[in-house]
C-alpha positions, 0 to 999 in steps of 0.5 A: 500500500502506498503512503497516500492511501495510508495517510487518507485512512489514518485517523478516520475513526476519530469521527467516533470522538463524538460518542465519547463526548456524548457519554461524558455529557450524559454522565456529568449531567446525570451525576449533577442531577443525582447530586442535586436531587438525592440525599447522600446515602438515602436510597430512593426505590425505583423498582424491585432490586434497584434504587437510586442512592447517592454515594461518593467513591474515592477508590476505583471500581468496587471502591478498590483503594477507597480507604487509602490515605488520599494518594489514590485520587491523583494516581487514578487521575494520572492513570485515566489520563494516560489511558485516554491518550493511549485510547485516542492514539489507538482510535486514530490508527484504526482502519475504516472497517474497525467500527466496532472497536472504534465504538468500544474505545469511544465508550471507554474514553467517555466513561474514563473522562467522566470519572476523571472529571469527578476526581479532579473536581470533587476528590471522589466519583459520584455513584448513584445506580444501586442494584441489590438482591435481598441483603446482597448489594452490588456496589453503586456505580454511574453511567461512566462505569456503565460505558466503560464496562460496555466498551470493555465487553465489546472488546472482549466479544471482538476477540471472538468475532475475529478469525485467528491470525493466519487462519483462513477457511478458504485456503486452497492448500488444504489436503482433500 
C-alpha cells in the first residue's frame, strides 16, 4: 500500500470522538442531577432490586483503594489520563472497517473522562445506580462505569468475532 492511501485512512475513526463526548455529557449531567436531587446515602426505590442512592467513591471500581490515605485520587487521575491518550492514539490508527472497536474505545474514553472529571473536581466519583438482591448489594456505580464496562465487553466479544491470525477457511492448500 502506498503512503497516500495510508495517510487518507489514518485517523478516520476519530469521527467516533463524538460518542465519547456524548457519554461524558450524559454522565456529568446525570451525576449533577443525582447530586442535586438525592440525599447522600438515602436510597430512593425505583423498582424491585434497584434504587437510586447517592454515594461518593474515592477508590476505583468496587471502591478498590477507597480507604487509602488520599494518594489514590491523583494516581487514578494520572492513570485515566494516560489511558485516554493511549485510547485516542489507538482510535486514530484504526482502519475504516474497525467500527466496532472504534465504538468500544469511544465508550471507554467517555466513561474514563467522566470519572476523571469527578476526581479532579470533587476528590471522589459520584455513584448513584444501586442494584441489590435481598441483603446482597452490588456496589453503586454511574453511567461512566456503565460505558466503560460496555466498551470493555465489546472488546472482549471482538476477540471472538475475529478469525485467528493466519487462519483462513478458504485456503486452497488444504489436503482433500
